[in-house]
C-alpha positions, 0 to 999 in steps of 0.5 A: 499499499502506497503510504500517503504520507511518503507521497505527501513529503515527497511532493513537498520535497519536489515543490521546494526543489522547484522552489529553488530552482525558480529562485535561481533562474530569478537571481541568474537573470536579474545579475545577467540584467545588471551585467547587461545595463552596465555593458549598455551604459559604457557603448552608451557613454562611447557613443556619446563620446563619439557624437560629441567628436562627431559635431566637433568635426562637422562643425570644423568642416563647416569653419573650412567649407566657409573659409574656402568659399570666401577664396577668390578663385579656385586653385589650380592642380598644380598649386593644390600640390604645391600647397600639399607638397608644403604641408607635408614638408612643414609636417616631416620637417620636425620629424627629420629633425628629430630623426637626425637627433637621435642618429646623433645620439645612437652614435654617440651611444655606440661610440660609449658602448664600445668604448666601454667594451674596449675597456672591459676587455683590456680589463679582462686581459689584464685579470690572470689567467685561471691556474688551470690553464698554460700557453701550451693550452691556449694553443690547443684549444685555438688550434682545435676549435679552428679544426672545428672541434666543439667546445664541450669536446675540447674541454672534455679532452684537455681537462679543462672547464667549458668557460675556461675554453670560452675564455681563452677563444675570447681572449684571442678573439676567436669567439 
């Protein structure tokens, strides 16, 4: 026999569950609506800014048209070309000067860097060579490197570290 209390109890759970689902759906709809409202306000703000900019541009175009209408005659194609050329020259001239200044600055920086590199190289040459390296090892390293032997192989064969091999090659300006 089906117990009426169990059916009634099950229906209450179903109703409560449906109420929870409905409440969640309402929350979801309201949160999405708030997000859409925020997006619409930001789009409206951008549109308003664009309309304002469009208004100023139309106003400026109107002023330019008014100035053009006051000109006594129409310019010839050659005059238009010359005016455009002058305008472009006036716009490019400051950029050209700035580029020349940049080139001079870069040249000065390059000279400073080269000077510092040469100072560092001379300083490195003055530093004593590691005790594990001898003149014969230097010659062997250079000879093997020129024969195409890799740095790791040279270090292994001569029982020196890879940085020491690189150091000898760098000091002798081979690598």
